[in-house]
C-alpha positions as CSV (number, residue, x, y, z in Angstrom):
1,M,-25.3,6.8,-49.2
2,T,-23.7,6.7,-45.8
3,A,-22.0,3.4,-46.5
4,G,-20.3,4.9,-49.5
5,G,-18.7,7.6,-47.4
6,R,-17.3,5.3,-44.8
7,P,-14.0,4.4,-46.7
8,L,-13.4,8.1,-47.3
9,A,-14.1,8.9,-43.7
10,A,-11.8,6.1,-42.5
11,A,-9.0,7.3,-44.8
12,T,-9.4,10.9,-43.6
13,A,-9.4,9.8,-40.0
14,G,-6.3,7.8,-40.6
15,A,-4.5,10.7,-42.3
16,L,-5.5,13.0,-39.4
17,A,-4.3,10.5,-36.8
18,V,-0.9,10.5,-38.5
19,L,-0.7,14.3,-38.5
20,L,-2.3,14.9,-35.2
21,D,-2.7,13.0,-31.9
22,V,-5.1,10.1,-31.9
23,R,-7.1,11.5,-29.0
24,T,-7.6,14.8,-30.8
25,V,-8.9,13.0,-33.9
26,L,-11.3,10.9,-31.7
27,A,-12.5,14.1,-29.9
28,V,-13.2,15.8,-33.3
29,G,-15.0,12.6,-34.4
30,A,-17.1,12.6,-31.3
31,L,-18.0,16.3,-31.8
32,L,-18.9,15.6,-35.4
33,Q,-21.4,13.0,-34.2
34,T,-23.5,15.7,-32.6
35,V,-24.0,17.6,-35.9
36,P,-26.9,15.4,-37.1
37,V,-28.6,15.7,-33.8
38,V,-28.3,19.5,-33.9
39,L,-29.6,19.6,-37.4
40,L,-32.6,17.5,-36.5
41,F,-33.5,19.6,-33.5
42,T,-33.3,22.8,-35.5
43,S,-35.4,21.5,-38.5
44,S,-39.1,21.4,-38.9
45,V,-39.2,17.6,-38.4
46,R,-39.4,18.1,-34.6
47,T,-42.7,19.9,-34.9
48,L,-44.4,17.3,-37.1
49,R,-47.5,15.8,-35.5
50,Y,-48.6,13.4,-38.4
51,M,-47.0,11.6,-41.3
52,P,-47.4,13.6,-44.5
53,A,-49.4,11.9,-47.3
54,P,-47.3,10.3,-50.1
55,P,-47.4,11.9,-53.5
56,D,-50.0,10.8,-56.0
57,T,-48.7,7.8,-57.9
58,A,-51.1,8.3,-60.8
59,A,-49.0,11.1,-62.1
60,V,-46.0,8.8,-62.6
61,P,-46.3,6.7,-65.8
62,P,-45.8,3.0,-65.5
63,A,-42.5,1.5,-66.5
64,R,-42.2,-0.1,-70.0
65,K,-41.6,-3.9,-70.1
66,G,-38.1,-4.8,-71.0
67,S,-36.5,-1.5,-70.2
68,P,-33.7,-1.4,-67.7
C-alpha cells in the first residue's frame, strides 16, 4: 500500500518544489515523517502487553478448487 503511494508523493513533492523553495518542501516532508510516530504513541498499541489471538479460521470456508 505504501509503495503505490510513492509515485504520487514524488510528483507532489516535485510540484511543491517548483512552487516553493526546496528547503521548505524538505522541512514539510520531515515534519510529515513524525505523523506516524505521533499516531502510534496516541493509539492503544502502546499499551498492549501480549499478542492478540488470531481469529478462528474454522469460520472461513475453504476455497473451491479451480476458482481464481
